[in-house]
C-alpha atoms as a printed R data frame, in Angstrom:
    type eleno elety resid chain resno       x       y       z
1   ATOM     1    CA   MET     A     1 120.676 124.705 100.838
2   ATOM     2    CA   PHE     A     2 121.946 121.131 101.398
3   ATOM     3    CA   GLU     A     3 120.958 118.836  98.589
4   ATOM     4    CA   LYS     A     4 120.614 115.060  99.664
5   ATOM     5    CA   LYS     A     5 121.853 112.182  97.406
6   ATOM     6    CA   ASP     A     6 119.226 111.354  94.575
7   ATOM     7    CA   TYR     A     7 119.226 107.199  94.241
8   ATOM     8    CA   ILE     A     8 118.607 105.670  90.889
9   ATOM     9    CA   VAL     A     9 115.974 102.752  91.306
10  ATOM    10    CA   ARG     A    10 116.881  99.963  88.889
11  ATOM    11    CA   LYS     A    11 114.002  97.574  89.024
12  ATOM    12    CA   HIS     A    12 113.375  94.525  86.745
13  ATOM    13    CA   ASN     A    13 109.857  94.952  84.210
14  ATOM    14    CA   HIS     A    14 108.691  91.815  86.267
15  ATOM    15    CA   LEU     A    15 108.800  93.548  89.645
16  ATOM    16    CA   VAL     A    16 106.601  96.557  88.324
17  ATOM    17    CA   ASN     A    17 104.166  94.262  86.669
18  ATOM    18    CA   SER     A    18 103.883  92.263  90.034
19  ATOM    19    CA   SER     A    19 100.791  91.775  92.147
20  ATOM    20    CA   ARG     A    20  99.879  91.279  95.754
21  ATOM    21    CA   GLU     A    21  97.032  89.989  97.558
22  ATOM    22    CA   LYS     A    22  96.802  92.683  99.641
23  ATOM    23    CA   ALA     A    23  97.259  96.209  98.502
24  ATOM    24    CA   TYR     A    24 100.721  97.937  99.016
25  ATOM    25    CA   SER     A    25 100.691 101.174 101.268
26  ATOM    26    CA   PRO     A    26 102.571 104.144  99.581
27  ATOM    27    CA   LEU     A    27 105.077 103.876 102.539
28  ATOM    28    CA   GLU     A    28 105.603 100.389 101.578
29  ATOM    29    CA   LEU     A    29 106.245 100.954  97.856
30  ATOM    30    CA   LYS     A    30 108.627 103.913  98.939
31  ATOM    31    CA   LEU     A    31 110.593 101.755 101.255
32  ATOM    32    CA   ILE     A    32 110.756  99.077  98.462
33  ATOM    33    CA   ALA     A    33 112.137 101.764  95.701
34  ATOM    34    CA   LYS     A    34 114.849 102.911  98.681
35  ATOM    35    CA   VAL     A    35 116.103  99.403  99.495
36  ATOM    36    CA   ILE     A    36 116.311  98.721  95.812
37  ATOM    37    CA   SER     A    37 118.228 102.038  95.085
38  ATOM    38    CA   LEU     A    38 120.817 100.870  97.430
39  ATOM    39    CA   VAL     A    39 121.790  98.200  94.930
40  ATOM    40    CA   THR     A    40 124.253  99.662  92.596
41  ATOM    41    CA   PRO     A    41 125.294  98.202  88.979
42  ATOM    42    CA   ASP     A    42 128.555  96.772  90.247
43  ATOM    43    CA   TYR     A    43 126.575  94.068  92.641
44  ATOM    44    CA   LYS     A    44 127.307  90.893  91.710
45  ATOM    45    CA   ASN     A    45 125.106  89.185  94.530
46  ATOM    46    CA   LEU     A    46 122.540  90.146  96.975
47  ATOM    47    CA   LEU     A    47 124.216  90.964 100.486
48  ATOM    48    CA   THR     A    48 122.855  91.611 103.751
49  ATOM    49    CA   GLU     A    49 122.352  95.469 103.970
50  ATOM    50    CA   ARG     A    50 122.205  97.817 106.786
51  ATOM    51    CA   ILE     A    51 119.789 100.981 106.522
52  ATOM    52    CA   TYR     A    52 119.665 103.441 109.226
53  ATOM    53    CA   LEU     A    53 116.373 105.081 110.202
54  ATOM    54    CA   ARG     A    54 117.557 108.347 110.019
55  ATOM    55    CA   ASP     A    55 118.056 107.735 106.417
56  ATOM    56    CA   LEU     A    56 114.182 107.329 105.967
57  ATOM    57    CA   GLU     A    57 113.354 110.799 107.290
58  ATOM    58    CA   PHE     A    58 112.273 111.676 103.631
59  ATOM    59    CA   ILE     A    59 109.464 109.437 104.026
60  ATOM    60    CA   SER     A    60 108.003 109.825 107.513
61  ATOM    61    CA   ASN     A    61 108.313 112.010 110.533
62  ATOM    62    CA   GLU     A    62 108.379 108.643 112.521
63  ATOM    63    CA   THR     A    63 112.184 108.014 112.021
64  ATOM    64    CA   LYS     A    64 112.604 107.648 115.905
65  ATOM    65    CA   ASN     A    65 109.584 105.201 116.004
66  ATOM    66    CA   HIS     A    66 111.524 101.989 115.693
67  ATOM    67    CA   ASN     A    67 108.487 100.070 116.081
68  ATOM    68    CA   TYR     A    68 106.708 101.716 113.429
69  ATOM    69    CA   TYR     A    69 109.409 100.691 110.877
70  ATOM    70    CA   LYS     A    70 109.718  97.270 112.221
71  ATOM    71    CA   LYS     A    71 106.174  96.451 111.702
72  ATOM    72    CA   ILE     A    72 106.335  97.793 107.948
73  ATOM    73    CA   PHE     A    73 109.280  95.813 107.382
74  ATOM    74    CA   GLU     A    74 107.962  92.714 108.925
75  ATOM    75    CA   ILE     A    75 104.641  93.087 106.649
76  ATOM    76    CA   LEU     A    76 107.038  93.180 103.586
77  ATOM    77    CA   SER     A    77 109.003  90.240 104.804
78  ATOM    78    CA   ASP     A    78 106.028  88.112 105.335
79  ATOM    79    CA   THR     A    79 103.460  88.778 102.704
80  ATOM    80    CA   ASN     A    80 103.952  86.877  99.363
81  ATOM    81    CA   PHE     A    81 103.675  88.847  95.926
82  ATOM    82    CA   PHE     A    82 103.020  87.306  92.607
83  ATOM    83    CA   LEU     A    83 105.415  87.708  89.237
84  ATOM    84    CA   PRO     A    84 104.002  87.877  86.226
85  ATOM    85    CA   CYS     A    85 105.534  84.553  85.397
86  ATOM    86    CA   GLY     A    86 103.601  82.949  87.892
87  ATOM    87    CA   GLY     A    87 106.180  82.845  90.893
88  ATOM    88    CA   LYS     A    88 105.499  83.502  94.322
89  ATOM    89    CA   VAL     A    89 107.703  85.171  96.695
90  ATOM    90    CA   LYS     A    90 108.615  87.115  99.498
91  ATOM    91    CA   TRP     A    91 110.842  90.542  99.418
92  ATOM    92    CA   PHE     A    92 113.367  89.593 102.187
93  ATOM    93    CA   SER     A    93 114.805  86.455 103.449
94  ATOM    94    CA   TYR     A    94 116.608  87.900 106.659
95  ATOM    95    CA   LEU     A    95 115.285  90.853 108.777
96  ATOM    96    CA   ASN     A    96 116.916  92.350 111.892
97  ATOM    97    CA   ILE     A    97 115.768  95.281 113.799
98  ATOM    98    CA   HIS     A    98 118.479  97.006 115.986
99  ATOM    99    CA   ASP     A    99 118.551 100.190 117.813
100 ATOM   100    CA   GLY     A   100 118.763 103.019 115.172
101 ATOM   101    CA   PHE     A   101 118.892 100.529 111.867
102 ATOM   102    CA   ILE     A   102 117.656  97.734 110.053
103 ATOM   103    CA   GLU     A   103 119.680  95.052 108.762
104 ATOM   104    CA   TYR     A   104 117.974  92.874 105.646
105 ATOM   105    CA   ALA     A   105 118.738  90.745 102.894
106 ATOM   106    CA   PHE     A   106 116.699  90.262  99.667
107 ATOM   107    CA   ASN     A   107 115.259  86.735  99.059
108 ATOM   108    CA   GLU     A   108 117.819  85.087  96.949
109 ATOM   109    CA   SER     A   109 115.112  84.156  94.571
110 ATOM   110    CA   LEU     A   110 115.065  88.020  93.276
111 ATOM   111    CA   LYS     A   111 118.536  87.917  92.222
112 ATOM   112    CA   ASP     A   112 117.859  88.172  88.803
113 ATOM   113    CA   TYR     A   113 115.380  90.935  89.304
114 ATOM   114    CA   ILE     A   114 117.401  93.193  91.243
115 ATOM   115    CA   VAL     A   115 121.319  92.392  90.451
116 ATOM   116    CA   GLN     A   116 122.965  93.018  87.074
117 ATOM   117    CA   LEU     A   117 119.928  94.225  85.413
118 ATOM   118    CA   ASN     A   118 120.243  95.041  81.315
119 ATOM   119    CA   SER     A   119 119.182  98.045  79.476
120 ATOM   120    CA   ASN     A   120 115.685  96.545  78.904
121 ATOM   121    CA   ASN     A   121 114.813  97.402  82.483
122 ATOM   122    CA   ARG     A   122 113.872 100.987  83.080
123 ATOM   123    CA   GLN     A   123 115.161 103.011  86.071
124 ATOM   124    CA   TYR     A   124 113.928 106.315  87.681
125 ATOM   125    CA   TYR     A   125 115.266 108.663  90.302
126 ATOM   126    CA   LEU     A   126 113.840 107.788  93.589
127 ATOM   127    CA   SER     A   127 112.896 111.493  94.308
128 ATOM   128    CA   ASN     A   128 110.140 111.288  91.601
129 ATOM   129    CA   ILE     A   129 107.888 109.059  93.917
130 ATOM   130    CA   LEU     A   130 108.769 110.294  97.296
131 ATOM   131    CA   ALA     A   131 106.515 113.192  97.610
132 ATOM   132    CA   LEU     A   132 103.656 110.731  95.952
133 ATOM   133    CA   ASN     A   133 100.666 110.406  98.371
134 ATOM   134    CA   SER     A   134  98.432 107.764  96.478
135 ATOM   135    CA   ARG     A   135  99.817 103.994  95.990
136 ATOM   136    CA   TYR     A   136  97.942 104.351  92.477
137 ATOM   137    CA   SER     A   137 100.191 107.475  91.504
138 ATOM   138    CA   ILE     A   138 103.461 105.209  92.260
139 ATOM   139    CA   HIS     A   139 102.370 102.190  90.481
140 ATOM   140    CA   ILE     A   140 101.252 104.185  87.287
141 ATOM   141    CA   TYR     A   141 104.447 106.090  87.694
142 ATOM   142    CA   GLU     A   142 106.432 102.938  87.435
143 ATOM   143    CA   LEU     A   143 104.005 101.252  84.707
144 ATOM   144    CA   LEU     A   144 104.392 104.494  82.326
145 ATOM   145    CA   ASN     A   145 108.104 104.808  83.057
146 ATOM   146    CA   GLN     A   146 108.620 101.526  81.465
147 ATOM   147    CA   MET     A   147 107.298 102.470  78.157
148 ATOM   148    CA   ARG     A   148 108.680 106.052  78.544
149 ATOM   149    CA   ASP     A   149 110.547 105.819  75.475
150 ATOM   150    CA   LYS     A   150 107.321 104.629  73.413
151 ATOM   151    CA   LYS     A   151 105.729 107.743  74.665
152 ATOM   152    CA   GLY     A   152 102.405 105.527  75.308
153 ATOM   153    CA   ARG     A   153 101.088 102.182  76.770
154 ATOM   154    CA   GLU     A   154  97.813 100.390  76.799
155 ATOM   155    CA   VAL     A   155  96.866  98.381  79.544
156 ATOM   156    CA   PHE     A   156  93.970  95.785  80.042
157 ATOM   157    CA   ILE     A   157  91.768  96.931  82.729
158 ATOM   158    CA   GLU     A   158  91.784  93.670  84.231
159 ATOM   159    CA   ASP     A   159  95.850  93.762  84.385
160 ATOM   160    CA   LEU     A   160  95.275  97.250  86.016
161 ATOM   161    CA   ILE     A   161  93.121  96.238  88.521
162 ATOM   162    CA   LYS     A   162  95.193  93.229  89.305
163 ATOM   163    CA   VAL     A   163  98.388  95.320  89.632
164 ATOM   164    CA   LEU     A   164  96.919  98.307  91.350
165 ATOM   165    CA   ASN     A   165  94.756  96.205  93.784
166 ATOM   166    CA   ILE     A   166  91.671  98.254  92.805
167 ATOM   167    CA   PRO     A   167  88.877  97.264  94.655
168 ATOM   168    CA   ALA     A   168  86.446  94.635  92.940
169 ATOM   169    CA   SER     A   169  83.641  97.265  93.852
170 ATOM   170    CA   TYR     A   170  85.208 100.073  91.308
171 ATOM   171    CA   ASN     A   171  83.287 100.374  88.073
172 ATOM   172    CA   ILE     A   172  85.056 102.531  85.411
173 ATOM   173    CA   THR     A   173  83.620 105.497  86.647
174 ATOM   174    CA   ASN     A   174  85.496 105.160  89.920
175 ATOM   175    CA   ILE     A   175  88.668 103.798  88.182
176 ATOM   176    CA   ALA     A   176  88.648 107.223  86.214
177 ATOM   177    CA   LYS     A   177  88.145 109.578  89.060
178 ATOM   178    CA   LYS     A   178  89.790 107.737  91.918
179 ATOM   179    CA   VAL     A   179  92.698 106.091  90.364
180 ATOM   180    CA   LEU     A   180  93.629 107.565  87.033
181 ATOM   181    CA   ASP     A   181  92.738 111.297  87.447
182 ATOM   182    CA   THR     A   182  94.450 111.056  90.987
183 ATOM   183    CA   ALA     A   183  97.725 109.994  89.473
184 ATOM   184    CA   LYS     A   184  97.306 112.135  86.698
185 ATOM   185    CA   GLU     A   185  97.342 115.074  89.038
186 ATOM   186    CA   GLU     A   186 100.221 113.848  91.229
187 ATOM   187    CA   LEU     A   187 102.518 113.203  88.398
188 ATOM   188    CA   GLU     A   188 102.050 116.337  86.495
189 ATOM   189    CA   GLU     A   189 102.808 118.377  89.671
190 ATOM   190    CA   LYS     A   190 105.297 116.002  91.317
191 ATOM   191    CA   THR     A   191 107.282 113.856  89.037
192 ATOM   192    CA   ASP     A   192 109.222 114.142  85.718
193 ATOM   193    CA   LEU     A   193 106.291 112.260  83.767
194 ATOM   194    CA   SER     A   194 102.970 113.126  82.934
195 ATOM   195    CA   PHE     A   195 100.160 111.533  80.838
196 ATOM   196    CA   GLU     A   196  96.877 111.668  79.249
197 ATOM   197    CA   TYR     A   197  94.400 108.811  78.968
198 ATOM   198    CA   SER     A   198  91.467 107.292  77.178
199 ATOM   199    CA   PHE     A   199  89.469 104.057  77.240
200 ATOM   200    CA   ILE     A   200  89.240 101.427  74.353
201 ATOM   201    CA   LYS     A   201  86.201  99.191  73.868
202 ATOM   202    CA   GLN     A   202  85.892  95.656  72.723
203 ATOM   203    CA   GLY     A   203  82.381  95.864  71.644
204 ATOM   204    CA   ARG     A   204  80.463  97.574  74.040
205 ATOM   205    CA   LYS     A   205  82.543  96.629  77.057
206 ATOM   206    CA   ILE     A   206  85.580  99.124  77.840
207 ATOM   207    CA   SER     A   207  88.561  96.601  77.878
208 ATOM   208    CA   LYS     A   208  91.709  98.726  77.935
209 ATOM   209    CA   VAL     A   209  93.251 102.172  79.089
210 ATOM   210    CA   LYS     A   210  95.422 103.894  76.674
211 ATOM   211    CA   PHE     A   211  97.722 106.144  77.863
212 ATOM   212    CA   ALA     A   212  99.732 109.132  75.921
213 ATOM   213    CA   ILE     A   213 103.143 109.209  78.077
214 ATOM   214    CA   LYS     A   214 104.582 112.809  78.538
215 ATOM   215    CA   GLY     A   215 107.422 114.355  80.263
216 ATOM   216    CA   SER     A   216 106.456 116.957  82.737
217 ATOM   217    CA   LEU     A   217 107.762 120.678  82.816
218 ATOM   218    CA   HIS     A   218 109.435 119.822  86.169
219 ATOM   219    CA   SER     A   219 113.253 119.097  86.105
220 ATOM   220    CA   ARG     A   220 115.047 116.740  88.490
221 ATOM   221    CA   SER     A   221 116.479 119.569  90.394
222 ATOM   222    CA   GLN     A   222 112.984 121.285  90.957
223 ATOM   223    CA   ILE     A   223 111.638 117.685  92.129
224 ATOM   224    CA   LYS     A   224 114.720 117.048  94.487
225 ATOM   225    CA   GLU     A   225 114.287 120.657  96.098
226 ATOM   226    CA   ARG     A   226 110.798 120.171  96.277
227 ATOM   227    CA   LYS     A   227 111.104 116.743  98.213
228 ATOM   228    CA   ILE     A   228 113.852 118.314 100.509
229 ATOM   229    CA   LEU     A   229 111.667 121.193 101.576
230 ATOM   230    CA   LEU     A   230 108.714 119.134 102.777
């Protein structure tokens, strides 16, 4: 069997903890991870890059539909997102769709969050998120991967709602069933990370989610093989 190269996603903690007014789709999150993974540790500056549509076939069967990818990249290019430090920024400063490939350049304001990252910013293999179907699962994988070494993390409910763009109509029961349980099942089945969770009360109100982070039973090779066979 031919094994495709697995890429490492090096993503600054501020990008992982960022939020957007409009929720990301799973495909948008995977495309962001893919283009970030092409920035290697030897980069000194952000460059104009080129990615071929055929190299995105692991994400969708729409690789020959140029308008499909053009629309998604344009949404990412035109929509602001918000960093924890208060900054508002767009992902790309340049975008050009050609026949068979896309040229793009990251916004220069993101240089410190993508290039020459130090060891305090966690990384993961791209294959871990490619088979995930829920945007919540992708977000939670990245949030928990940040604290993998600590084997635990506590997140305020209001912060979780903001970063994951959880609908305002969701109560705690909805968050548990539709967000956390979905992510728990997907991560255990498809990634190298799994978790248990519980809620923490402040007075009578639930204020935090406490995550216990564990490794899954799957090796990287199993994850990659499963993704290649999709």
